[in-house]
C-alpha positions, 0 to 999 in steps of 0.5 A: 793241414797234414791230413787234408788231401788238397790244401793251400796255406796263405800266410798273413803277410803285409803289402810291400807298398804300404807305408811308402808315402810321406804322410804315412811315414809321419815325418821320418825321424820325428819320434814322439813315442818310445814304444807302440802296440797296435791292435785290440788286446785281451786283459791278460796280455794288456796286464803283461804289457803294462807290467813291462811299461812299469819296468820301463818307466822305472828306468826311463822317467820320460818314457811313453808307451802308445797303445793304438786300437784299444777298445773303450772297455780296455781304456776304462779298465786301465784308468780304473786299475792303474795309478793316475799319474802313471797313466798320464805320464807314461801311457797314450791310449788311442781307440780304433783309427783308420789303417793309414793313421795306424801307420803314421802312429807306428812311424812316430815310434821308436820300438814296436812291441808284441807279446803272446803267451807261449800257449798252444793256440799261438804256436802257429800265429804270425802277428801282422803287427810285427811285420807292419812295424818292420815295414816302416823301419821300426825295430820290433820286440816280440815274443819268439813265436815258432813261426816268427823264429822260422821267418826272422833272425833274432837281433838282426831283423827283429828282437825275439824274446823267449820269456814270460817275464816282463823284465826280459821284455823291458831289457830288450826294449831298453837296449834299443832305446839306449842304442839308436844306431842298433835300433836303426840297424834292426829297423832297416834290416827288418824293412828290407826283409819285408819289402823284398821277400816277406810280403803278399805280392812276393809269395802269397798273391801268386799262390792264391791266384793259382788256387782259384785257377785250380778251383774254378771251371776252365782253370779260372780263365774266361 
């Protein structure tokens, strides 16, 4: 937006109060899944994540990866292209569900996952799912996108992976699964950052209201 004479940039940040009640927390430490990914996904990104899942399954026989928000076509694609025993043992495939249900699924997971190829179109991305993982105290493993590197500290509030190799992502997830204390530390630091600073109420709401005041006749006041 450098060439725009007047612009207001609003970041895609979560509401600080989301996920605070017990129902959305899903029982706190009741972890049913090792990894969770939330949202619709393209076939190339899904293929990459399944390569990560295969790496993890080889290291952890009881490993389970939960996908939430998959389109039916993607669910069918997995069934048609992957070994049935691998899918049954290691994957949980869930379609679109209400947002509060998404939060419950996330809360019951040990690690939240995100992957984006380091392509030009993603260099300004701020994936909401990463912040939703953090909001619920779930440690996030994510591609080190430039905007995430600007906002987060690697190894403290999240684990940022600068790679396009599935094994490197599997290594990052494996370290957190093998060290619950480290996972809790990253999860707690991430949650504190979102609830106190990187949230809609703290920074973005006031910017939006100010923009409307400048645009509307009379400063937006009745």
